[in-house]
N, C-alpha and C positions, 0 to 999 in steps of 0.2 A: 522315684525312690530317694526322697530326702536322706541326708546322712544323719547320724546320731547327734545329738547334742547343737543343733544350729544356733541355739542360742548363745553358746559359748563363743561363736563369731565375734568379733569387733568389728563395729561398722565405723569407719573412718569420718572425720569430720572435715569438710564436708562429706557425706556419702557418695558412693561411685554412681556416676550418671547412668551407667549401661552394665548389663551382667559381662562378666568376665568368665570366659572358659579356659580352660588349662587342663594339663594332664598332671594326674596324681600317679607318680611313677614309682614304680618298684626300683629302690636304690641298687646301683650296680653291683655285680658279684665279682669284678676283674676289673682290671687297668685296661689301659689302651690294647686294642682297640674296643670301643663300647659306645653305645648309641649317643653319649654325651660329648663324645670329641669331636674336635673341630674338623676331623676327616677320617675316612674309613668308620663312618658312622651309620653305615646304611646295613651292616651285617645283621641278620635277623634271627640266628639261632639263639638258643636260650641262656647261653652264656653272655653274649653280647647284648642281649635285650631280654632281661629277665621278665618271665610272665607275672602278670597281676596287675598291670596298671590299668587306669580308666581315664576316661573323658569325665570332667566333673565341670559344673557351670555354679559360680557364684553370683548370686542376685544382689541388687542393690541394698536389700533389707539384711544381708547378712546370711541368708539361708543358703544352703548347698544341695546340689542334687547331683548324685552319680548317674550321667547320661547312659553310658554303656551298659550299666547293671539294669537300669530302668528300660532299657530296650531289649534286655534279656541275654544281652553277651557277656562272657566271662565265666569262670570255674569257682565252684564252691565245694569242689571233691576233696577228700582228704589228701588226695595226691593228685595233682593234675596231670594227665596224660591220656593219650590216645591208645587205646590197648592194641597190641599186635604188632607185627612188622611195618616198618614204613614202606616197604615195598608192595603192600596189598593195594588194591584197585581203589580208586577214589581217595587215596590217601593226600594229604589231610583234608581237602575241603568238603568232600562228599561225606565222610565220616564223623566230622566235627565242624560244623557249618559256623556256628557262632562260638566257637571256643568253649563249650560247656564242659567239654571232656579236658581238652589240654591247656586251656587259659588263653589269654591274650596279652599283646603289649600295644600301646597306642603311643601316637608321637603326632607333633606338626599340624595342630588344627588350624584351619584359617576360614574365616566366614564369607559367605556370599555377598554380593553387593547390597542387597535387600535384607541381609542378617537373618533369613529365614531357613538357613542350612548352614553345614560347615563339611569342608572336604578335609580330610585328614589320612594318615597312613597307619595301618593296623597289620600285625602279625597273628594269625590264628592258628591255635593248636599248638600242642606241645608233645615232645616224644615220651615214649615209655623206656624203661630202663635199657640201656645199651644200644638204642636205635638213632641212626644217624640220617639226617634228611637236611637237603639243602632248603632252609627256610628263607622266605621272602618278604618283605614289607609290600601290602598293596595298598592301593586307593579306594577309599570307601567316603560315603555320604552320610551324614545324619540330619534328621528334620525333627521337629516336635521338641523345640527347645524352651518352651515357656514352663512356669512354675505348673500349671495344670494340665500340660500336654505329655502324650506318651511319647518318647523318642522313638524312631525308626532309622536303623542303620541298613544301607544297601552297600553292595561292593560294586563298585564302577566296572561295566563290562569293557571288554575289547582292549584293556590294558596291556602293556608289554609283560611278559613273563619272567620279568626280573625285579629285583627290590626297586620299588617306586616310592619315593620319599620326599618330604617337604613341599607338598602340593600348595598351590592356590588358584585363585580365578583369574583369568583373563577377562576382558571388558566385556566380551560377548557370551561369556559363561563358561567357556571352554576351559580345560584343566591344565596349568601349567604345573610342572614339576621337574626333579631331577630322577636320574634313573641310572641303574647299572646296565643297562642294554648296551651289548657291545657296538662298536662301529658297525654298520650295515646290518645290524641284526644277526651277524654271524656267530653262533654259538660257541665255535671253536676258539674264538678270541676272548672268551669271557672267563675271568673276570680281567678287565683293563686294570693293570698295576700302574699307581702313581710314580711320579719321577724322583721321589725322594726315599720312601720306605720301600717301595716295589712291594705295596699290599695293594688289595682292592680298593678301588675308588669308583664314584659314579663318572658318567661319561660326559655329561654336558645337560642342558636343557631341553625339554619335549614339552609338546602340547597336543592334548588328547581331546577329540571330541567324541564322548561315550557313546553317543546315540549311533553313529555309523563307523567307529572304530579308525577314524582318520586321525594318523599319528604324523606329526611334523617333527623333525629334528631341528631345532632351532640352534644349538651350538655342539661342537665337538672339542671335549676339554680334556688335555692329556693329564691333568691333576685334579679335575674336579672344579664345578660350579656349584654353589650352594646358596640356599635362601633366595630363591626368586620371587619377587613380587611385583605386582603392576602398581605404579605411584600415580599421583594426581595428574601428571600431564599424559600420561599414558604409556611411558617408557616401561620396560622391565628393568628392575635394579638387583643387581646380587652382588655376591662376593666370589671371586674366583682365587684359586690357588696358583699363582704364578711362579713356575718353577722350570723353566727352560734351562736345565743344565745337564751336563753328561752324568751317566748312570754310576752313583758313588758305589752301589754294589758290586758292578763291575769292575770300577777301580780297585776296590778292596780285593777282588778276585786276583786281579791282575798284578797289581804292584805288592800286595801285602797276603798273598795266599790265603785270601779270605774263604769263608765256607758258604758262599751263596750259589754257588755251580751256575752262574750266569753264562749264558751262550746267545748265538745269534741265529734264527731263522732266516733262510735266504729270500723268502717271501710271506705274505699273510696267507697263503694257500694251506689248507687242512694238513695235506702232507708234506709241508715244505721240509727240506732239508735243515739239519741242525749243524751249526758250524761251532766249534770250540772258541772260546772267547778271545778274540783279540782286540786290543786298544783301537786298532784303526778301522774296526767296524762302525764306529762312531766319526762323525764327520763334521758335527755343529752341534753346540758352539764350541768355544775354545775349552781346553781341560780346566778342571776345578783348582788344582794347584800349581804351584811354581815348580815343584818338583816334579810332576808329570810332564810340564810343556818341556822341562830341560832332558827329560828321558826322551819324550817322543819325538820333540822339535828343537834340537840343540841349538842354540844361537838365534832362537825366534824373538821377535819383538814384540810377540803377544802378550798380555797380561792375564793371569787366571781369571774365570768368570764364575761367580756364584752367586746365586739369586734364590732367594726363599721367602715369599712375601704373599699376603692376601690383599687385594686391592678392590675397590668396588668399581663394578663394572655395568653397564646399561648395552640394552639392545631393544629393538623394536618390537612389536607383539607379532609380526610376522618372519622374525629371526634375522630382519637384514640390520645393517649399522652396528655390529658388534665391535665395542670400544671400552675403554675405560672411562669410568663416569666423566663427562665434560672433559674427556683427553686428560684426565688426572692420572699422575702416573709417578715413577720413581722421583723424578724432581720435585716432585710436590709433596710426596708423602716421606721419603728417607731423609735420614741425617748425613749419610756418607755411602759412597760406592767408588769402585774404582775405574780409572780409565781405562781403554782398551789396548792402547799400545804404550811401550815404555821409552820410545825413542823419539818422540815429538814432543818438545817444550811446550807447546801450545795446547796439547791435551793434558786437563787437570783432574785429579780426584774430586769427586762431587763433594761438596760441604756446604750443608744448608745455611751456614753463616758466613761464607766467603765467596762471591758476594751475598749479602742478607737477602734471602727470598722473602716474597710476600708473606707465605705461610711459615710461621715461626714454631709451629708445633710439629714434631716428628713421631711418627709410629711405623712398626714394621707390619702392622696388619688391622684391618676391619674386618669383623665377621657380624653376621646377621644384622644387616643395615635395616632398620626401620624408619620411614618417614614420619616425620610429626605431624599428625593431623590439624594440630592449631596453628602450623607455621609450614606450609608446603615449601619444598625444596630444600628443607632442614631434615638431617639423619640422625638418629642415635645409633650406636655399634658397640660392639664388644671388641675389646683388645684382650687377647690371651695367649699365653704361652702354650706351646703346642701339646705339652704333655704333662700329666699330673694334677690338672686344676679343673677338669669336666668341661672344658670349653667356657670356664669361667675366668674373669678378670677386672679390668678397668671398663668403665663406660665412657665413650668418646662423642663427642658431636661433630659434626660435618655439613658444611653448606657455607653459602647458598648453592645449589646446584641447579639452576633453572636451565632451563631447555634453550642450548645455545649460547651459555654463558661460558666464558673462558675459565679453564682452572686456575688461571692466576688469580681470579676473583673468590676463590674457595679458601675456608680457613677450617682446620681442624682443631679440636681444644678438647681437654680433660672435663668431663663431668663428675667422676668420683676421683678421689685423690690418686696421684701416680702409684702410690705403694699399693694399692688394690690390684695392681698388676704383679704377675709372678708369685711368689710366696716366700715366706721367710723359712729358715733352718728350724727343725723341731727344736733345736736347743737355744734357738736365738730369741731374744726378747720381741715383743709386738713392735712394729715400725710405726711411727708417727703418722697419723692420718689414715691409718689403714683399716677400714671398716667391714672388710669380709670380701668375699668373691661374688660378682654379679654376671649374670648370665639373662638371655630371653628378655631384652629391652622392651616394653610394650608402650609407648608414649600414648596417652590417652586423649581424647576429644577436648577434655577440661584443662588442659596443660599440663597435668602431672604426670609423674613418670612412674610406672610399675616394673618390676623386675622380680626375677627368682635370685634369692639372697642366700649366702651361707656365710656363717659368723667366723668359721675357721679360716685361719689364714696361712697354714701350712700348705704342704702337697696333701690331696686326698690319698688315704689308703684303704684298702679293702682287705680286713682281716676276717679269720674264721675260726673259732674254736671247735674243731672238728668232733663229731662224736660217731657213734655207730648205732644202727638199728637192725632188727632182722626183720626183713620183709619178703614174704612170699618162701619163707625158709632159706633166704640168703642173708649174709650179713653184709650190709653196705655201708659205706661212708656217708655221712650226714654233714653237710656244710651249713654254717650259719653265719651268713655274711654280714659284717659290720663295716660301717663307713665312718670317717671323719666328718666329711661333708654332710648337710643337711640343708638342703633348697628349701626355702619358704617364699611365698609371695610376699613382697612389702613394697610400700611406696616409699620413694627417695623425696627428701627434701634438703636444700642447701643450695650456695652458689656454686658456678662453675668451679670445679677444682676440688671441691669440698663436699659436694652432694653425697648423702649416706642414707643408707636405710633407716626408716622410721621403726619406732617400736610396735606399732598395730599389727596385731595378730589377725589377718583378715580370715583365717578358716580356724580360728580359735586357738586357743593355747596348746591343745593337745594335737592340733592337726588332724590330718586324716591317716587312719591306723588300718593295717591288715595283717592277715595271717594266711599265708599259702604255703604250699610244698610242690615241687617238679622236679623233674629230671633234667641233669646238667649234659649229657644223658648218661655218664657214667657214674656219678655220685647224686645223691638225693640234695636237694637244695631246700632249706627251711628257712622262712622268714616269719618270725613269730610276733605278732602285735608290733610290727615295724611301723614307724611313721613314715609315710610316702613323701617322697620329694614332689614339690609343687612346681611344675616347669611348663615352659611354651603358652604363656597367657597371652589371649586375644580379646579386645574388647568386642563386644556384640553389639554392634550398631549399624542402622542403615547408612549407605553412603552412595552417592552418585557414581555411577561406572564411569571411569576416565574415558577419553576419545580412545579409539582404535588406531594404534600407530602402525605405519607401514613404509615401506620403502619411499626415500624422498624421489621426487622428479629430478631427472637429469638436468645437472646446471648447463648454463649457456655455452661454455666451451665445448663439453662433449655433444650438445644439441646440434651444434654447428657442424661437427664431423658427421654425425648420422645424416644430415640433411644433405650435406654436398655429396656423400656416397650413396644417397638415394636408398638408405636402409631405415625400415620401420623399428623404432627400439622396441616397441612391443612385440612385434615378430621375433626378434633377434632375442629378447628375453624369453619367450616361449619355448625358442629353440635350445637355448641352455638349460631351462627348466626341465624339458622333457627328456634331457640326457644327464640329468643331476649335475650341472655345472654352473660355475660363475664365473665373473671376469674382474680381474684386478687391474685397475689403470692407476699409474703414476702420473701426474702431469710434468714434473720436474723433479729428478732425484737427486739434483745438486743443491736444492734447496731445504735447508734443516733448520729445525727450532732454535732460536737464537740461546736458550737455558742449557743446550747439549753441548757442552766443550768436553765430553768424555770420550766421544769418537769423533773422527776425522771431520772437520766441517768447511775446509777450503776444498771444493770439488769442482772438478771440470771434466766435461765430455770431450774426448780427443775430436779436434774438429768442428766444435758444437759449443753450447753454452757452458757457463763457468758461473759459480759464485764463490767469491773470495770476501772474507770478512776484511774489514778495515783493522780490526784488533785481533791478535796482536800484529803490528807489522812484519810482513816477510816471513810469516808462519808457513810450514810446508803446505803444498798443494798436491792433492792426491786426484789422478786420472780415474775415472769408472767408465767401463762401457759395457757392462752387462749386469743383470740381476738374476741370481741364482735363486729360484724359486724352490722350497723344501716343504716335503709333506710329511705328516706325522704318521710313519706306517707302524703297525704292532708287530714288531720283530724282537724284541728282547725276552727271552724266556730266563727261566732260573729254577734251581733244583737238579741241574744236570741234564745233558743231553739223552741218557738212558732213560730215566723215568721223571721227565720234567713236570714240574707244578703247574696247576692249571692257569691259565691266563699270559698275558704278555705285555711289556712296557711298551711305549712309542721309543722309535729312532728317526733322526731326521733323514730323509733319503731325497736325493733330487727329483724334482717334480717328473712324474712318470704317467699319473693319471689324467693325460690331456688328449685332445683329438688332432691338435696340429703341431706334431713333433718336429715338422718342418721350419716351424718359425723358431725353434731353438738353435743356439750356435752350435755348429759341428764340433765334436771333441770338448762340448763343455755341458755335460748333461744338467738339464734342468735350468740351463742359463738362456736369457733372452736378451737382444740387443737393446742398450739405452739410445733413444734416437738422438739427433743433434739437437733437439729441443730439450733434452733431458727426459722423455717421456718413456714410458714401457707400458705394454697391454698384453695381458696373458690370462688365456683361458685355464682355469682352476677346475678341481673337484669341489663339489659343494660337501657339505656335511662332514668335512674332514679337515682338522688343525693344519694350518700351514704357517710357515715364517719364510723369511729371506734375508739375503744379504746382497749388497753391491759388491762387484769385483773389479779390481784392476785388469787392464789388457793382459797382464800376465797371469790372470786367473787367482790373484791374492785378495782375500777378504778386505775390504776397506771398512764398510758401515755394517753393522749386523742389527737385526730386529731383535728385540729381547723377550717378545712374548709372543704366544700362539694366538692364531687369529682363524674364524672359519666363516664361510658364506653359506647361505642357504641357495637353492635351486634358482636360477634366473636372477640372482644378485649381480649388478654392476656396481663394483665397490671403487670409489675414485678418491684418491689421495693426492693433496698439492703435492707433497714431498715426504721425505724419509728422513728423519722423523718429521711427523706432522707438526705444522705450526699452531701454537696456541694465541700468540699476539701477533709477533714479529717473528722473520727469520734471521739468519746470520747477517743479513745485508741491512737489517731494519726495516724490511719490508713485508707486507702481508703475504700470505700464501700465494702460489702460482696459479695464474688464472689463462695461461696458454690453451689453446685447443691443441690435445695432445696427438701429435703426429703418429705415435705407435698404435692408437685407436685406428686411424685411418688404415695403417697396414693391416691390421687385425681384420677389419671389416671387409676389406678387398679380399683378403685370403678367404674369409669366411664366405663371401658371395660366389667364389671360384670353388669351394671345396666342401661347403656345408652339405652336399647330397651324397658324400663318399662312403655313407653307412654307418659312421660312428654312432653307436647306440648306447653302449655302456661298456667301455673297455677297461673296467676296473677290476682288479683282483676280488 
């Protein structure tokens, strides 16, 4: 189905080398949360995801084809709705299998390696008046993408029964995606709430083989993972919302008589007791504000801890090796953050210019990273404020991020002008260099950059001049949404820091227009001859599948321990995998990256190793003798104990999902001894977010992990130290290489107790 007036589309010079598939999206009818936001964008109700969008392909000659309509999907009824109650059998799939009654919304197309098909997310159907249903995004594939071919759309079988979004292909053809599937697949924990707004969020990355239904949980993320894609070296690169802080809604309830009704479940069990909110229900990390510290821990030397950023992350295709991209972190990305303790002069607030770090650009977030096909290991990303801009803002570049490169070799830099970030006030003049708002960057094979671009530089607003109509004898409110923003596909041109959208109208001066009506479900929503947003562009070109990446072989220090204890690493991994477990190994917890002077760095194990920096001389030395491992349990509810809202937020709890509790220190829950060589080895649950902190002999936290990590079943995760070393540690030495004595202790214990029947002791 060619769209009207294809000859009005402008063909750029030079023409596009390959077709571009994109979403012709019905503009939003509300603010946050909606499908264009950077988080909580997976909700699929008609208010968050207006019906009427389509997949469209732009061919190099300038012609346009509506792929979903040509495949027979979508609604052309006067009012799109599935008649009857939402409780009727077969609702909605069997009653409206192609959205011909209730309409569709689509998002996130990604091509296969041979460019013969696309995977994308679609919600099918829409409610009739006053009918409520929990809608979800599902995974679909489309074939027949050529100008003379008839497209065919198929729903992916065996996918999880929750919203599944942002799909792409793994090297072997399986589908990689993010999902709202709750931890462990336990429906009573749905939806998982993020750590910021306590609103629904996707829970991590998943891999699906539709043929046999095999589902792999690759990550568990308390505040969401987004836009995962396999890059040229075989890694999966994505962005994660790093927000390991205390619950600000609970803080509001406790300290300011807030309205959120937060409370704490005693466990993740379906019938767990609900405890009234108490600030001491949270044990990690530090409180968010000094006022709260003064109330809860008077006289404490701890500093407030706040963290809210989106960083680039990587993982192998089997889910192992989860870490920030090339170990890039706060020290490489941010301009400032506080020290952890206020009574140690050697601990300094971080300032990226004191001393001058190698990367002299700073940003608080990277969204939607895409690798440049013309320059592997280099990425284009979006920097956007959280609200009001529909996930749009400034475009950045980042690289080189070659496999095994140190993060200190990477640089970030602006592509569009810094004033394309944020927004101007309604009554303020245009800012110099502000060429609009950008999202969905698509670096092309010929080196050009395509993106969705909106000219308006203010906050987006959705307004409606409501009217009324009489429908089936009832007077109903009719909404007519209008938005300031209007995203169009545009090529960019210009030098770094000044790149801006060109004026070529790739879909013609009028763009793609549509008229549709559907139920919200209380009100009727009418879009009349509205110009659709053009989002989510991808270049449809054949590519060589990258190598499949999997867990690295054990390094020599660990191999020697396995050999000396006569344990087959493969058999040990299989034992772990069968029980949904992994192992965390730290070789020497006293060794820390040289750049981190915000947490204690002069560390010693009583009676064992020490790592004392020569600078500054005479600085405080901290004793550590244990590591407390914390797991993210879904325990925080809101809405009040009497009638709680669905879903839960994570809280850190001492490790308890482990088979060898005898290895924990008595009277120190979740804590494991640091051996004389500085090593630690702990069996942990897989598919569960984890963090940790080293403790003094008195149980006082010394060095705290600042992010959540998770392991896949059977993974043995080895770190040289805490915080891991990029180039050199505080002694000027490379990372630790000692055979970890704690691993020996663990293997000996395993040989004695592996047969004691632990199969799955988790809640």
